[in-house]
C-alpha positions in Angstrom: 19.0 68.8 -12.0 20.8 66.7 -14.8 21.9 68.9 -17.6 20.3 68.1 -21.0 22.8 67.0 -23.7 22.8 65.4 -27.2 25.7 64.9 -29.3 25.7 65.5 -33.1 28.1 63.5 -35.6 27.5 64.9 -39.1 29.8 63.5 -42.0 30.8 65.9 -44.7 31.9 64.9 -48.2 35.1 66.7 -48.0 38.4 65.4 -46.5 41.4 67.2 -48.3 40.6 70.7 -48.2 41.1 72.1 -44.7 39.8 75.4 -45.7 36.4 74.1 -46.7 36.2 72.0 -43.6 37.2 74.9 -41.3 34.4 77.0 -42.8 31.8 74.3 -41.6 33.2 73.8 -38.2 33.4 77.8 -37.7 29.5 77.5 -38.5 29.3 74.9 -35.9 31.3 77.1 -33.3 29.3 80.1 -34.3 26.5 78.8 -31.8 27.4 80.0 -28.2 27.2 77.0 -25.9 28.0 74.2 -28.3 31.4 72.4 -27.8 33.3 71.1 -30.9 34.8 67.9 -29.8 36.5 66.4 -32.8 37.2 67.1 -36.1 38.4 63.7 -37.9 39.2 64.3 -41.8 40.0 61.3 -44.2 42.0 62.0 -47.4 41.1 58.6 -49.1 37.6 58.7 -48.2 37.2 62.6 -49.0 35.1 62.6 -45.9 35.2 64.3 -42.5 33.6 63.3 -39.2 32.7 66.1 -36.9 31.5 65.9 -33.4 30.1 68.5 -31.1 27.8 68.5 -28.0 25.6 70.7 -26.0 22.2 71.3 -25.0 19.2 70.2 -27.6 18.3 73.3 -29.0 21.7 74.7 -29.6 23.1 71.5 -31.1 20.2 71.2 -33.5 20.8 75.1 -34.5 24.7 74.4 -35.1 23.8 71.4 -37.0 21.6 73.4 -39.3 24.2 76.1 -39.9 26.8 73.4 -40.4 24.6 71.7 -43.1 23.8 75.0 -44.7 27.6 76.2 -44.9 28.4 72.5 -46.5 25.7 73.0 -49.2 27.6 76.2 -50.0 31.1 75.3 -50.1 30.9 71.5 -51.4 30.1 70.6 -54.9 29.0 66.7 -55.1 29.0 66.8 -58.7 32.9 66.7 -58.4 33.1 64.7 -55.4 35.0 61.4 -55.3 36.0 59.0 -52.3 36.3 55.6 -51.1 33.4 56.0 -48.7 29.7 55.6 -49.7 27.9 59.1 -50.0 25.0 61.0 -51.3 25.5 64.4 -50.4 27.6 67.4 -49.1 26.5 66.5 -45.6 26.1 62.8 -46.2 24.6 62.0 -42.7 23.8 64.0 -39.7 22.6 61.7 -36.4 21.5 63.2 -33.2 22.7 61.2 -30.4 21.1 61.5 -26.7 23.9 61.9 -23.9 22.1 63.0 -20.8 18.6 64.0 -19.8 17.1 63.5 -23.3 15.3 60.3 -24.3 15.6 58.6 -27.8 12.1 59.6 -28.6 13.0 63.5 -28.1 16.0 62.9 -29.9 14.0 61.4 -32.9 11.7 64.3 -32.8 14.3 67.0 -32.6 16.0 65.2 -35.9 12.6 65.3 -37.8 12.2 69.0 -37.0 15.9 69.6 -38.4 15.2 67.6 -41.4 12.0 69.6 -42.2 13.7 72.9 -41.8 16.7 71.7 -43.9 14.4 70.4 -46.7 12.2 73.8 -46.4 15.0 76.4 -45.8 17.9 74.8 -47.9 15.9 73.1 -50.5 18.1 69.8 -49.6 16.3 66.6 -50.2 16.3 64.9 -46.7 15.7 61.2 -45.5 15.0 60.4 -41.8 16.7 57.3 -40.5 17.1 55.1 -37.5 14.8 56.2 -34.7 13.6 59.3 -36.5 12.6 57.2 -39.8 8.9 57.5 -41.0 9.1 54.1 -42.6 10.7 50.7 -41.4 12.9 50.3 -44.5 14.2 53.9 -44.1 15.5 52.8 -40.5 18.7 51.6 -42.1 21.2 54.1 -43.4 22.5 51.8 -46.3 19.1 51.7 -47.8 18.7 55.3 -47.7 22.1 55.7 -49.1 21.7 53.1 -51.7 22.7 54.2 -55.3 24.7 56.8 -53.7 25.1 60.3 -55.3 25.1 58.7 -58.8 21.7 57.0 -58.5 19.8 60.1 -56.8 17.7 60.9 -60.2 16.7 57.1 -60.3 16.1 57.0 -56.7 13.7 60.4 -56.7 11.6 58.6 -59.6 10.7 55.7 -57.4 7.7 56.8 -55.4 8.9 54.3 -52.3 11.9 56.5 -52.3 11.0 60.0 -52.6 12.8 62.2 -49.8 10.8 62.8 -46.7 11.7 66.5 -46.9 12.7 69.0 -49.4 12.8 68.6 -53.4 12.3 65.2 -55.2 14.0 66.2 -58.4 17.6 65.8 -59.0 17.9 69.2 -60.8 19.2 72.8 -60.2 20.8 73.3 -56.6 20.3 69.5 -55.8 23.0 68.6 -58.4 25.1 70.3 -56.2 24.1 69.5 -52.7 22.9 66.0 -52.9 20.7 64.4 -50.4 21.3 64.2 -46.7 20.2 61.5 -44.1 19.0 63.0 -40.7 18.3 60.7 -37.7 18.5 60.1 -34.2 20.5 56.9 -32.9 22.6 55.4 -30.1 26.3 55.5 -29.8 27.9 54.1 -33.0 31.5 53.4 -33.0 33.1 53.5 -36.4 36.3 51.4 -36.4 38.5 50.3 -39.5 40.6 47.2 -39.3 43.9 47.1 -40.9 45.1 44.3 -42.9 48.5 43.0 -44.3 47.0 42.9 -47.7 46.3 45.1 -50.7 43.1 43.1 -51.8 39.8 44.8 -51.5 38.0 41.4 -52.5 39.8 39.7 -49.7 38.8 42.5 -47.2 35.3 42.3 -48.6 35.2 38.7 -47.9 36.3 38.9 -44.3 33.6 42.0 -44.0 30.7 39.8 -45.3 32.0 37.0 -43.0 31.4 39.2 -39.8 28.6 41.7 -40.7 25.1 41.0 -39.4 23.8 41.2 -43.1 26.3 38.5 -44.5 26.7 37.7 -47.8 24.0 36.2 -50.5 23.9 32.5 -50.9 25.3 31.4 -54.1 25.1 27.8 -55.9 28.6 26.3 -56.2 31.3 29.0 -56.1 30.6 31.2 -53.1 31.6 34.4 -55.4 30.6 33.7 -58.8 27.7 31.2 -58.5 24.2 31.8 -59.2 22.5 33.5 -56.4 19.8 31.4 -54.5 16.4 32.6 -54.4 13.5 32.1 -51.6 10.0 31.0 -52.8 9.3 34.7 -53.0 11.9 35.1 -55.4 14.0 37.2 -53.2 17.7 36.7 -52.4 18.6 34.2 -49.7 21.3 35.6 -47.4 23.7 33.9 -44.9 24.1 36.0 -42.0 27.6 37.0 -40.6 28.6 36.5 -37.1 28.4 39.9 -35.5 25.0 41.3 -34.6 24.7 45.2 -35.0 27.5 45.5 -37.2 27.8 46.9 -40.7 31.0 46.3 -42.8 32.7 46.7 -45.9 36.1 45.9 -47.4 38.3 48.9 -49.2 41.6 49.8 -50.1 43.2 52.9 -48.8 45.7 54.5 -51.0 47.1 56.7 -48.0 48.3 53.8 -46.1 48.8 51.3 -49.0 46.7 48.5 -47.4 43.0 47.0 -47.4 40.9 47.7 -44.3 37.7 46.1 -43.1 35.3 49.3 -42.5 33.0 48.7 -39.7 30.2 50.6 -37.8 29.4 49.0 -34.6 25.8 50.2 -34.0 25.1 48.3 -30.5 28.3 48.2 -28.4 26.2 46.3 -25.6 25.2 43.6 -28.0 28.5 43.6 -29.7 31.3 45.2 -27.6 34.0 46.5 -29.9 36.9 44.3 -28.6 34.7 41.1 -29.3 34.4 42.6 -33.0 37.7 43.1 -33.2 38.7 39.3 -32.1 36.1 38.1 -34.6 37.6 40.0 -37.5 41.1 38.6 -36.4 39.8 35.1 -36.2 38.1 35.6 -39.7 41.3 37.3 -41.3 43.3 34.5 -40.0 41.4 31.8 -41.5 41.9 33.5 -45.0 45.8 33.7 -44.3 45.4 37.3 -43.6 46.9 39.3 -40.5 45.2 42.3 -38.7 47.9 44.6 -37.9 45.7 47.1 -35.9 42.9 49.3 -36.1 41.6 52.9 -36.1 39.0 54.4 -34.5 37.1 57.2 -36.7 35.6 60.0 -34.5 35.0 59.5 -30.6 34.1 56.7 -28.3 32.5 56.3 -24.8 35.4 55.6 -22.4 33.3 52.4 -21.5 34.8 51.0 -24.9 38.1 51.2 -23.8 37.4 50.1 -20.5 35.6 46.9 -21.2 38.3 46.0 -24.0 41.3 46.6 -21.6 39.7 44.3 -18.6 38.8 41.7 -21.5 42.6 41.6 -22.7 43.7 41.9 -18.7 41.8 38.6 -18.0 43.0 36.9 -21.1 46.4 37.7 -19.7 45.4 36.3 -16.2 46.5 39.8 -15.0 45.0 42.1 -12.2 42.1 44.2 -13.3 42.5 46.4 -10.3 45.1 49.0 -12.1 44.4 52.4 -12.9 41.8 53.6 -15.6 44.9 54.9 -17.6 46.7 51.7 -17.5 43.4 49.9 -18.6 43.1 52.2 -21.4 46.6 51.6 -22.5 46.1 47.9 -22.7 43.0 48.3 -24.7 45.1 50.5 -27.3 47.9 48.1 -27.5 45.8 45.1 -27.8 43.6 46.5 -30.5 46.3 48.2 -32.3 44.8 51.6 -32.1 48.0 53.4 -32.5 49.2 51.2 -35.6 49.0 53.9 -38.3 49.1 57.0 -36.2 49.3 58.0 -32.5 46.1 57.5 -30.3 45.5 59.9 -27.5 42.5 58.9 -25.3 42.4 62.4 -24.4 41.3 63.4 -27.8 39.0 60.5 -28.9 37.2 59.6 -25.4 33.8 61.7 -25.3 34.0 62.1 -21.4 37.4 63.4 -21.3 36.6 65.9 -23.9 33.5 67.3 -22.2 35.0 67.5 -18.8 35.3 71.1 -17.6 39.0 71.8 -17.7 38.5 75.2 -16.2 37.2 73.6 -13.0 40.1 73.3 -10.4 40.1 70.2 -8.6 42.3 69.5 -5.3 42.9 65.9 -6.6 44.7 67.2 -9.7 47.1 68.9 -7.8 50.6 67.6 -7.2 51.4 66.0 -3.8 53.5 69.1 -2.9 50.6 71.4 -4.3 48.1 69.8 -2.1 50.2 70.2 1.0 50.9 73.8 -0.1 47.2 74.5 -0.6 46.2 72.9 2.6 48.8 75.0 4.5 47.8 78.3 2.9 45.5 80.7 4.6 42.3 79.4 3.0 40.2 77.5 5.3 39.5 74.8 2.5 40.7 72.2 2.0 40.4 71.3 5.7 40.2 68.3 7.9 37.3 66.6 5.9 39.1 66.8 2.6 42.4 65.6 4.2 40.6 62.7 5.8 39.2 61.5 2.5 42.7 61.8 1.1 44.3 59.6 3.9 41.6 57.1 3.2 42.4 57.1 -0.6 45.9 56.5 0.3 44.9 53.5 2.6 43.1 51.9 0.1 45.6 52.5 -2.4 48.1 50.7 -0.3 45.8 47.7 -0.1 45.2 47.8 -3.8 49.0 47.7 -4.2 49.5 44.6 -2.0 46.5 42.8 -3.9 48.3 43.8 -7.3 51.5 42.4 -6.1 50.2 39.5 -4.9 48.4 38.8 -8.1 51.8 39.0 -10.1 53.6 37.2 -7.4 55.7 34.1 -9.2 54.0 30.7 -8.2 50.8 32.2 -7.2 49.4 31.9 -10.9 46.3 29.9 -9.7 45.2 32.9 -7.4 45.6 35.8 -9.6 41.8 35.9 -10.0 41.3 36.3 -6.3 43.7 39.1 -5.9 42.4 40.7 -9.0 39.0 41.0 -7.6 40.5 42.5 -4.4 42.3 44.9 -6.5 39.5 46.0 -8.6 37.1 46.5 -5.3 40.3 48.6 -3.9 40.2 50.9 -7.1 36.4 51.6 -6.4 37.0 52.8 -3.0 40.3 54.6 -4.0 37.9 56.5 -6.9 35.1 57.2 -4.5 37.4 58.7 -1.7 39.1 60.8 -4.3 35.8 62.4 -5.2 34.9 63.0 -1.7 38.4 64.9 -1.3 37.0 67.6 -3.7 33.4 67.2 -2.4 34.1 67.8 1.0 35.5 71.2 0.1 32.4 71.6 -2.1 30.4 71.0 0.9 32.0 73.6 2.8 31.9 76.2 0.1 28.2 75.7 0.0 27.7 76.8 3.6 29.7 80.0 2.6 27.5 80.7 -0.2 24.2 80.3 1.7 25.8 82.5 4.7 26.2 85.2 1.6 22.5 85.2 0.6 20.6 88.2 1.0 18.7 89.0 4.3 17.0 92.3 4.1 13.2 90.9 4.2 11.7 88.5 6.2 11.3 86.3 2.8 15.0 86.6 2.2 15.8 85.8 5.9 13.7 82.7 5.7 15.3 81.4 2.5 18.8 82.1 3.9 18.1 80.1 7.0 16.7 77.1 4.9 19.6 77.2 2.4 22.1 77.3 5.5 20.8 74.5 7.2 20.5 72.4 4.0 24.2 73.1 3.2 25.2 72.3 6.9 23.1 68.8 6.5 25.2 67.9 3.4 28.5 69.2 5.0 27.5 66.6 7.7 26.5 63.9 5.3 29.9 64.1 3.3 32.2 63.3 5.9 29.7 60.3 7.2 30.0 59.2 3.6 33.9 59.3 4.1 33.8 57.2 7.2 31.3 54.3 5.2 33.7 54.3 2.2 37.1 54.5 4.1 35.6 51.5 6.6 34.9 49.2 3.7 38.7 49.3 2.9 39.3 47.3 6.2 37.9 44.2 4.2 40.6 44.5 1.6 43.5 45.1 4.1 42.5 42.5 6.4 42.5 40.1 3.3 45.7 41.2 2.4 47.3 41.0 5.9 46.2 37.2 5.8 46.5 36.1 2.3 48.7 38.6 0.5 52.3 38.7 -0.6 54.2 38.5 2.8 56.8 40.9 1.5 54.1 43.6 1.5 52.6 43.2 4.9 53.7 46.3 6.3 52.1 48.2 3.4 49.0 46.9 4.4 49.4 47.7 8.0 50.1 51.4 6.8 47.1 51.2 4.8 45.2 50.1 8.0 46.6 53.0 9.9 45.6 55.6 7.2 42.1 54.2 7.2 41.8 54.6 11.0 43.0 58.1 10.5 40.4 59.0 7.7 37.4 57.5 9.9 38.7 59.4 13.0 39.3 62.5 11.0 35.8 62.3 9.4 33.8 61.5 12.5 35.2 64.8 13.9 33.8 66.8 11.0 30.4 64.9 11.6 30.4 66.1 15.0 31.4 69.7 14.4 29.0 70.4 11.5 26.1 68.4 12.9 26.1 70.8 16.0 24.8 73.5 14.0 21.8 71.5 12.7 18.4 72.6 14.1 16.7 69.4 13.1 17.4 67.4 16.5 16.4 64.1 14.8 18.4 64.5 11.7 21.3 65.4 13.7 21.2 62.6 16.0 20.7 60.0 13.3 23.8 61.3 11.5 25.8 61.3 14.9 24.8 57.8 15.6 25.5 55.9 12.6 29.1 57.9 12.7 29.7 56.7 16.4 28.6 53.2 15.4 31.4 53.3 12.4 34.0 55.1 14.7 33.5 52.4 17.4 34.0 49.6 14.9 37.0 51.0 13.1 38.8 51.0 16.7 38.2 47.0 16.6 39.1 46.2 13.0 42.2 48.5 13.0 43.5 46.9 16.4 42.6 43.2 15.2 44.4 44.0 11.8 47.8 45.7 13.4 47.9 43.2 16.1 47.7 40.3 13.7 50.3 42.2 11.6 52.8 42.8 14.4 52.5 39.2 15.7 53.5 38.1 12.2 56.6 40.3 11.9 58.0 39.8 15.2 57.7 36.0 14.6 59.8 36.3 11.2 
């Protein structure tokens, strides 16, 4: 069953006083089961972005407590900062992560907004997917006029809050208003410019943001705004869809920035937004020296960026995830102003269960020691998967060496595709290293189930059979995946760097060992299956792969030895 998870990324109007920020994050962490992922204060913006995840009901409760605490420790009547804002908790979005639809998230946001309005007496606007009116989907509309304009805003019947007080008086003077909503992943990124001019930074922002700039007669800055037939301003759209941007000066860094929210990373990938800002800045004689990510990002953002820049360099994409991310960081200058640690900025890394021990995280010596210990796991199945990963890794290495071989520049893409395929095989076999051990542990757990009554005995027998079938299916999966590496190794023996032929040959031997070892595990585990049809089907497929492996490995090594002996 998929665990239901949502993320909450509230922005609080305090970025300098860490004691105040700590009180707010303590309120978040007071809800057991919620994981605080990131706290990102900004001195110049006087604003802190907080990120936490968990099961929906727990996250909503943590959000309420954080909003309550912020209303107690932040006084908006004394707040100043570079970023637009209208409340102590300026904005509080809920974001579906797993097992939760956007519609469900929107209803949760509305429920939270109602509670904040009624119990805390804070004016609340519902925005994005939780908006009650189309014009309120856009956060910029909800926040227009900022804190200083709330009194006038509340007086307009069209802009009375969805929940809470609609008078700028009493406690509201201190808390301001809050926007609560549900949205997709939003990437907040600032582009660093080699200028101190806010006006020029804004000009670049207007060039690229989807909203664009107002059309003017004559001078594009001071000219009269052009109106349409209905008397409304005419706008020239910017070049990037799903992007909002403004320019500002950051005293802390002594530079101007283009500050951007990318609201749809599928429509406009972050690296493409970066490239467009670079181009528009260059057209105005300005250079982008780097960028900074505010808050957290999905891993996909960096992986897609890294692959984009590797392709531009005509380099192989079949390298490790860590190396791809490193290319992304350096290409977009994410470490320009401060160190950038993906382990602290990427959502997937932060929600990993660090307490869970994995065999693949051991050192090579540690894996050998664990295998040699008196524990029955890891056993032959896990070792077979690991040997397969090494065989595929050797093929991938040959592909990468071939992609970068001098004089073979016109073939880099061919070898890059093979290397990328090799990395996929390696990744799946590495997963199977631990999953084979997990499958064995399932059998042990099933055998430990109670068996005092007939019902308990029946449930125990059913669980044992299900676990045994899974323990047979996993090594069969190892056979399938390992066998697929022969295509890679055969191509590398035929077309790869001739100086690495022996590496491809060793890879083929490792794949044969992986398939043979996994086949043995299929046979021994399937023998305990009571369902003869399932057992025979699993063994039949395994035997076919086993026989094909003999032929493929013989073909590859025979060809290899023939070449080596003729040199």
